[in-house]
C-alpha positions in Angstrom: 32.8 -79.3 -18.3 32.7 -78.0 -21.9 29.9 -80.5 -22.9 28.2 -80.5 -19.5 24.5 -79.9 -19.3 23.2 -76.6 -17.8 21.8 -78.7 -14.9 25.2 -80.2 -14.1 26.9 -76.8 -14.3 24.2 -75.2 -12.2 24.3 -78.1 -9.7 28.0 -77.5 -9.2 27.5 -73.8 -8.7 24.6 -74.4 -6.3 26.3 -77.2 -4.5 23.2 -79.3 -5.2 22.5 -82.5 -7.2 21.9 -82.4 -10.9 18.3 -83.6 -10.8 17.2 -80.9 -8.4 19.0 -78.2 -10.5 17.3 -79.5 -13.6 13.9 -78.3 -12.3 14.9 -74.6 -12.0 17.6 -74.1 -14.7 16.3 -73.8 -18.3 17.9 -76.0 -20.9 18.7 -78.8 -18.5 16.6 -81.5 -20.2 15.8 -82.3 -23.8 12.3 -81.4 -25.1 10.6 -84.1 -27.2 11.3 -83.6 -30.9 8.5 -81.9 -32.9 7.8 -82.6 -36.6 7.1 -80.2 -39.4 4.8 -80.8 -42.4 3.5 -78.2 -44.9 4.6 -75.4 -42.6 2.7 -76.9 -39.7 4.5 -77.9 -36.4 3.3 -81.3 -35.1 4.2 -81.7 -31.5 5.2 -85.1 -30.1 2.7 -86.9 -27.9 4.9 -86.3 -24.8 5.1 -82.5 -25.5 3.6 -80.5 -22.6 1.1 -78.7 -24.9 -0.3 -82.1 -26.1 -0.4 -83.4 -22.5 -2.3 -80.3 -21.4 -4.8 -80.8 -24.2 -5.1 -84.4 -23.0 -5.8 -83.2 -19.5 -8.5 -81.0 -21.1 -9.9 -84.1 -22.8 -10.3 -85.8 -19.4 -12.3 -82.9 -18.1 -14.1 -82.6 -21.4 -15.5 -86.1 -20.9 -16.2 -85.9 -17.1 -16.7 -82.5 -15.6 -17.9 -81.1 -18.9 -20.7 -83.6 -19.0 -21.5 -83.1 -15.3 -21.9 -79.4 -15.9 -24.4 -80.2 -18.7 -26.6 -81.9 -16.0 -26.2 -79.0 -13.6 -26.9 -76.4 -16.3 -30.2 -78.1 -17.1 -31.3 -77.0 -13.6 -31.9 -79.5 -10.9 -29.9 -82.1 -12.9 -32.8 -82.5 -15.3 -35.3 -83.4 -12.6 -38.7 -81.7 -12.2 -37.5 -79.8 -9.1 -34.0 -79.0 -7.8 -34.7 -80.8 -4.4 -33.0 -84.1 -5.2 -30.1 -82.5 -7.1 -29.6 -80.2 -4.1 -29.4 -83.1 -1.7 -27.0 -85.0 -3.9 -24.9 -81.9 -4.4 -24.6 -81.2 -0.7 -23.4 -84.8 -0.2 -21.0 -84.3 -3.2 -19.4 -81.2 -2.0 -19.2 -82.2 1.7 -17.1 -85.2 0.7 -15.3 -83.1 -2.0 -14.2 -80.6 0.6 -12.9 -83.2 3.0 -10.9 -85.2 0.5 -9.5 -82.1 -1.2 -7.2 -81.9 1.8 -6.0 -85.4 1.3 -5.7 -85.3 -2.5 -2.2 -83.6 -2.7 -0.2 -86.4 -1.1 -2.2 -89.0 -3.0 -1.4 -87.3 -6.3 2.3 -87.1 -5.4 2.4 -90.7 -4.3 0.2 -92.4 -7.0 0.9 -90.1 -9.9 -1.3 -88.1 -12.2 -2.7 -91.0 -14.3 -4.1 -93.2 -11.6 -5.3 -90.2 -9.6 -7.2 -88.9 -12.6 -8.7 -92.2 -13.6 -10.1 -92.7 -10.1 -11.3 -89.2 -10.2 -13.3 -89.7 -13.3 -15.3 -92.8 -12.3 -17.5 -91.0 -9.8 -19.0 -88.7 -12.5 -20.2 -91.7 -14.5 -21.8 -93.2 -11.4 -23.7 -89.9 -10.7 -25.1 -89.8 -14.2 -26.1 -93.5 -13.9 -27.9 -92.7 -10.6 -30.1 -90.0 -12.3 -30.9 -92.4 -15.1 -31.9 -95.0 -12.5 -34.0 -92.4 -10.7 -36.1 -91.7 -13.8 -37.3 -95.3 -13.6 -37.2 -96.3 -10.0 -37.4 -93.1 -8.0 -34.5 -94.3 -5.8 -33.4 -91.2 -4.0 -30.8 -92.9 -1.8 -28.8 -94.1 -4.8 -28.7 -90.5 -6.2 -27.4 -89.1 -2.9 -24.9 -92.0 -2.5 -23.7 -91.3 -6.1 -23.3 -87.6 -5.2 -21.0 -88.5 -2.3 -19.0 -90.9 -4.5 -18.7 -88.2 -7.1 -17.4 -85.8 -4.4 -14.7 -88.3 -3.5 -13.7 -88.7 -7.1 -13.8 -85.0 -7.9 -11.4 -84.1 -5.1 -8.7 -86.2 -6.7 -9.6 -85.3 -10.3 -9.5 -81.5 -9.9 -6.3 -81.5 -7.7 -4.5 -83.6 -10.4 -5.9 -81.6 -13.3 -5.1 -78.1 -12.0 -1.7 -79.2 -10.7 -0.7 -80.6 -14.1 -1.9 -77.6 -16.1 0.0 -75.1 -13.9 3.1 -77.2 -13.5 3.6 -78.2 -17.2 3.7 -74.6 -18.5 6.8 -72.4 -18.7 6.5 -69.1 -16.9 5.9 -67.0 -20.1 3.2 -69.4 -21.3 1.1 -70.3 -18.3 -1.8 -68.3 -19.5 -1.6 -70.1 -22.9 -1.6 -73.5 -21.3 -4.6 -72.6 -19.1 -6.4 -71.4 -22.3 -5.6 -74.6 -24.2 -6.9 -76.7 -21.3 -10.0 -74.5 -20.8 -10.8 -74.5 -24.5 -10.8 -78.3 -24.7 -12.8 -78.5 -21.5 -15.5 -76.1 -22.8 -15.7 -77.8 -26.2 -16.6 -80.8 -24.1 -19.4 -78.9 -22.4 -20.6 -77.8 -25.9 -20.6 -81.4 -27.2 -22.4 -82.5 -24.1 -24.9 -79.7 -24.4 -25.7 -80.9 -27.9 -27.0 -84.1 -26.5 -29.9 -82.6 -24.5 -30.6 -80.1 -27.3 -31.1 -83.0 -29.7 -33.0 -85.1 -27.3 -35.4 -82.4 -26.1 -35.6 -80.0 -29.0 -38.8 -81.4 -30.5 -40.4 -81.8 -27.1 -40.8 -78.1 -26.9 -43.1 -77.1 -24.1 -44.5 -80.6 -23.5 -41.8 -82.7 -21.8 -42.8 -81.9 -18.2 -39.4 -80.3 -17.6 -37.5 -83.5 -17.3 -34.6 -85.0 -19.3 -34.9 -88.2 -21.4 -33.1 -91.4 -20.8 -30.9 -90.9 -23.9 -29.4 -87.8 -22.3 -28.3 -89.7 -19.2 -27.0 -92.7 -21.3 -25.0 -90.5 -23.6 -23.4 -88.6 -20.7 -22.7 -91.8 -18.8 -20.7 -93.3 -21.7 -18.7 -90.1 -22.2 -17.8 -89.9 -18.5 -16.5 -93.5 -18.5 -14.4 -92.7 -21.6 -12.9 -89.7 -19.7 -11.8 -91.9 -16.8 -10.1 -94.3 -19.2 -8.4 -91.4 -21.1 -6.4 -90.6 -18.0 -4.5 -93.8 -18.2 -2.8 -92.9 -21.5 -1.3 -89.7 -20.2 2.5 -89.3 -20.0 3.8 -89.6 -16.4 4.4 -86.3 -14.7 7.9 -87.2 -13.5 9.0 -87.7 -17.1 7.6 -84.4 -18.4 9.9 -81.7 -19.7 8.7 -78.1 -20.1 9.3 -76.1 -23.3 12.2 -74.3 -21.7 14.0 -77.6 -21.0 13.3 -77.8 -17.2 11.9 -80.9 -15.7 8.5 -80.7 -14.1 9.2 -83.0 -11.1 11.4 -85.9 -10.0 10.3 -89.5 -9.4 9.1 -89.7 -5.8 11.0 -91.8 -3.3 8.9 -90.8 -0.4 6.3 -92.9 1.5 2.7 -91.8 1.7 3.2 -90.6 5.2 6.3 -88.6 4.2 4.2 -87.0 1.4 1.6 -85.9 3.9 4.2 -84.4 6.1 5.8 -82.6 3.2 2.4 -81.1 2.1 1.8 -79.9 5.7 5.2 -78.2 5.8 4.4 -76.4 2.5 1.1 -75.1 3.8 2.6 -74.1 7.2 5.3 -72.2 5.4 2.9 -70.3 3.2 0.2 -68.8 5.6 -0.4 -66.0 3.1 -2.1 -68.4 0.8 -5.2 -68.0 3.0 -5.8 -64.7 1.2 -6.9 -66.7 -1.9 -9.7 -68.3 0.1 -12.3 -65.5 -0.4 -11.7 -65.6 -4.2 -12.0 -69.4 -4.1 -15.2 -69.2 -2.1 -16.8 -66.7 -4.5 -15.8 -68.6 -7.6 -18.2 -71.5 -7.0 -20.8 -70.0 -4.6 -22.7 -68.1 -7.3 -23.3 -71.1 -9.5 -26.3 -72.3 -7.5 -28.0 -68.9 -8.0 -27.1 -68.9 -11.7 -28.5 -72.4 -12.4 -31.3 -73.0 -9.8 -32.5 -69.5 -9.2 -32.1 -68.0 -12.7 -31.7 -70.6 -15.4 -34.0 -73.3 -14.1 -37.1 -71.1 -13.2 -36.7 -68.8 -16.2 -36.2 -71.1 -19.2 -37.7 -74.3 -20.6 -35.5 -77.5 -20.8 -34.9 -76.6 -24.4 -33.9 -73.1 -23.5 -31.6 -74.2 -20.7 -29.9 -76.7 -23.0 -29.2 -74.1 -25.6 -28.0 -71.7 -22.9 -25.5 -74.2 -21.8 -24.2 -74.7 -25.3 -23.9 -71.0 -26.0 -22.3 -70.3 -22.6 -19.6 -72.9 -23.2 -18.9 -71.5 -26.6 -18.3 -68.0 -25.1 -16.3 -69.4 -22.2 -13.7 -70.6 -24.7 -13.0 -67.0 -25.4 -12.6 -66.2 -21.7 -9.4 -68.3 -21.4 -7.8 -66.6 -24.4 -8.8 -63.2 -23.0 -7.0 -63.9 -19.8 -4.0 -65.3 -21.7 -3.6 -62.0 -23.5 -3.6 -60.2 -20.1 -1.4 -62.6 -18.2 1.1 -63.6 -20.9 1.2 -60.8 -23.6 1.0 -57.5 -21.8 4.4 -55.7 -22.2 5.1 -55.6 -18.5 6.6 -57.7 -15.7 4.6 -60.6 -14.2 3.6 -58.8 -11.1 2.2 -55.9 -13.1 0.3 -58.3 -15.3 -1.2 -59.9 -12.1 -2.4 -56.4 -11.1 -3.9 -55.9 -14.5 -5.7 -59.2 -14.3 -7.1 -58.4 -10.9 -8.5 -55.1 -12.1 -10.1 -56.7 -15.1 -11.7 -59.4 -13.0 -13.1 -56.9 -10.5 -14.6 -54.7 -13.2 -16.0 -57.6 -15.2 -17.7 -59.2 -12.1 -19.4 -56.0 -11.1 -20.6 -55.2 -14.6 -22.2 -58.6 -15.0 -23.9 -58.5 -11.6 -25.3 -55.1 -12.3 -26.9 -56.5 -15.4 -28.1 -59.5 -13.4 -29.9 -57.4 -10.9 -32.6 -56.3 -13.4 -33.2 -59.9 -14.4 -33.3 -61.0 -10.8 -36.1 -58.5 -10.1 -38.2 -59.9 -12.9 -37.6 -63.6 -12.2 -40.7 -65.5 -11.0 -40.2 -69.0 -9.5 -42.7 -71.9 -9.8 -43.9 -71.1 -13.3 -45.2 -74.1 -15.4 -43.1 -75.0 -18.4 -45.5 -73.4 -20.8 -45.0 -70.0 -19.1 -41.2 -70.0 -19.1 -39.0 -68.5 -21.8 -38.5 -70.9 -24.7 -36.0 -70.4 -27.5 -38.7 -68.9 -29.7 -40.4 -66.8 -27.0 -40.0 -63.0 -27.1 -37.7 -61.9 -24.4 -35.6 -65.0 -24.5 -32.5 -63.4 -26.1 -31.6 -60.7 -23.5 -32.0 -63.2 -20.7 -29.9 -65.8 -22.6 -27.2 -63.2 -23.1 -27.1 -62.6 -19.4 -26.7 -66.3 -18.7 -23.9 -66.4 -21.3 -22.3 -63.4 -19.6 -22.3 -65.3 -16.3 -20.5 -68.1 -18.1 -17.9 -65.7 -19.6 -17.3 -64.2 -16.1 -16.9 -67.7 -14.7 -14.3 -68.6 -17.3 -12.3 -65.5 -16.7 -12.4 -66.1 -12.9 -11.2 -69.7 -13.2 -8.5 -69.2 -15.8 -7.0 -66.3 -14.0 -6.8 -68.1 -10.7 -5.0 -71.0 -12.3 -2.5 -68.7 -13.9 -2.2 -66.9 -10.5 -1.3 -70.2 -8.8 1.2 -71.0 -11.5 2.8 -67.6 -11.0 3.5 -68.4 -7.3 5.4 -71.7 -8.0 6.4 -74.2 -10.6 6.7 -77.1 -8.3 3.8 -79.6 -8.6 4.0 -80.5 -4.9 3.6 -76.9 -3.9 0.9 -76.3 -6.5 -1.1 -79.3 -5.4 -1.3 -77.9 -1.9 -2.3 -74.4 -3.0 -4.9 -75.9 -5.3 -6.3 -78.2 -2.7 -7.0 -75.1 -0.5 -8.9 -73.6 -3.4 -10.8 -76.8 -4.0 -11.7 -77.0 -0.3 -13.1 -73.5 0.0 -14.9 -73.6 -3.4 -16.5 -76.9 -2.2 -17.5 -75.3 1.1 -19.1 -72.5 -0.9 -21.2 -75.0 -2.8 -22.3 -76.7 0.3 -23.5 -73.4 1.8 -25.2 -72.3 -1.4 -27.0 -75.6 -2.0 -28.1 -75.6 1.6 -29.5 -72.1 1.2 -31.3 -73.2 -2.0 -32.6 -76.3 -0.2 -34.2 -74.2 2.5 -35.6 -71.9 -0.1 -33.8 -68.7 1.0 -35.0 -65.8 -1.0 -33.6 -65.1 -4.5 -32.7 -61.6 -3.3 -30.3 -62.9 -0.7 -28.8 -65.5 -3.0 -28.2 -62.8 -5.6 -26.8 -60.3 -3.2 -24.5 -62.7 -1.4 -23.2 -64.1 -4.7 -22.4 -60.6 -5.9 -20.7 -59.7 -2.7 -18.3 -62.7 -2.4 -17.3 -62.3 -6.1 -16.7 -58.6 -5.8 -14.4 -58.8 -2.7 -12.4 -61.9 -3.8 -10.0 -60.2 -6.2 -9.2 -57.5 -3.6 -7.7 -60.1 -1.3 -5.2 -61.1 -4.1 -3.5 -57.7 -4.1 -1.3 -58.3 -1.0 -0.1 -61.6 -2.4 1.1 -59.9 -5.5 2.6 -57.0 -3.5 4.6 -59.0 -1.0 5.0 -62.6 -2.1 4.7 -63.0 -5.9 8.0 -62.8 -7.8 8.6 -61.9 -11.4 10.3 -65.3 -12.0 10.8 -68.6 -10.2 13.5 -69.8 -12.5 17.3 -69.5 -12.2 19.9 -68.8 -14.9 23.5 -69.9 -14.8 24.6 -66.3 -15.0 22.5 -65.6 -11.9 24.4 -68.0 -9.7 27.4 -66.5 -7.9 29.4 -68.3 -5.3 26.6 -70.8 -4.7 24.0 -68.2 -4.3 21.2 -67.0 -6.6 21.3 -63.3 -7.2 18.0 -63.3 -9.1 14.5 -63.6 -7.7 13.6 -67.2 -7.1 10.7 -68.6 -5.0 11.4 -71.4 -2.6 9.0 -74.2 -2.1 8.6 -77.9 -2.6 11.7 -79.3 -4.3 13.3 -75.9 -4.4 13.7 -76.3 -0.6 16.3 -78.9 -1.3 18.6 -76.1 -2.4 17.9 -74.1 0.8 21.1 -73.0 2.5 22.9 -72.5 -0.8 20.3 -70.5 -2.6 19.6 -66.9 -1.4 16.1 -65.6 -1.9 16.1 -61.9 -2.6 
């Protein structure tokens, strides 16, 4: 056993097979070789950091471009009516298929799941382009539903990959890498409407030109194709030498049953639902009740660009808290929750004063343009909403990663987040469609975001562990004497692994 791998030694101690042990014992697998040139480390294409950046590229080219349309207010149309109808269809389908996405991801793999997930975004952009010429509302609503189907698979695969590829001490870093690439995509996408509409000034009737839709459509298709060149998840090795997952031998029906067992065995994950609901609910107020009625198309496009730039910083802010604070993981989780709670309330207090002054139904010439006095403080508020959004999202991804390293478990947790965030969008868009007052939209958005972090506290207190990994020194007589979380593939070791 002198030259035996840590996985083989650990498997013997745990009375388990080597492949299962390789997922929880560091040093079990060989990390792809990196190269060095002029003092710079060049990671191999199959290195997990490169693959997370590639995941970011997929979102860069799909969701990033979709957010550009949304940030323009009403998806670039004269009113938000049609965009609301399409968005309600989108998120209704999104919510339903989010519950089906985990077994599909585990069965088909991350590449095909992501590729399918990207196509719907391009169809949605094409439908808006078509609407500008034909006025075909049915196609826009159909495209919204198709986009919802695609998004359910795209986001489940994306978030699972990000949280599963990272080692425990670098999960915040990996989320920040992904989120930076994603927001660079939003910045690039925002540059398209800025260039297309800048010279239009106050005289473009508050719509978006064909060139904007064509550019976004092409970029979204590229995003779907990019997914096909990713490295398979079952061949991924983390930086600590553990394998991410094993090749699946289960049928689709067995994958569904496994996912149900994971959810049934973790009822406490329901405490994440309020946070998930608040994360997306406020976006409708931000875009259709603040950004759209307050700014011109040119102003909205610039807001989107600046917001994306600031959101890049949010991921790195949270990485400092979740990875670098000199304390154990559970204490870093508490620190993150406190930071999110304070940030949300500070931004919404500032937003209250802008909400009071917001007037809806103004013609384009009376809205705040880039060169209009008073534009800057309102733009800063919009950018602050974006920074808050980035901190909320990146912290939640880290939080899921802190609960498990198993992609199968993570996909189930993330699907619950996706379901409730989609449900929040449906409710918010319905309220917007029925012209519920801006005061109610503002107050309810503030409330759900303020209470969400509070519900995470019991999870940290009772169920989060300081590590989910196992060291050889921590295995005695077939039992783990360190903290280790069971779930997914870890359950294969149940009976020989003691959870303390």
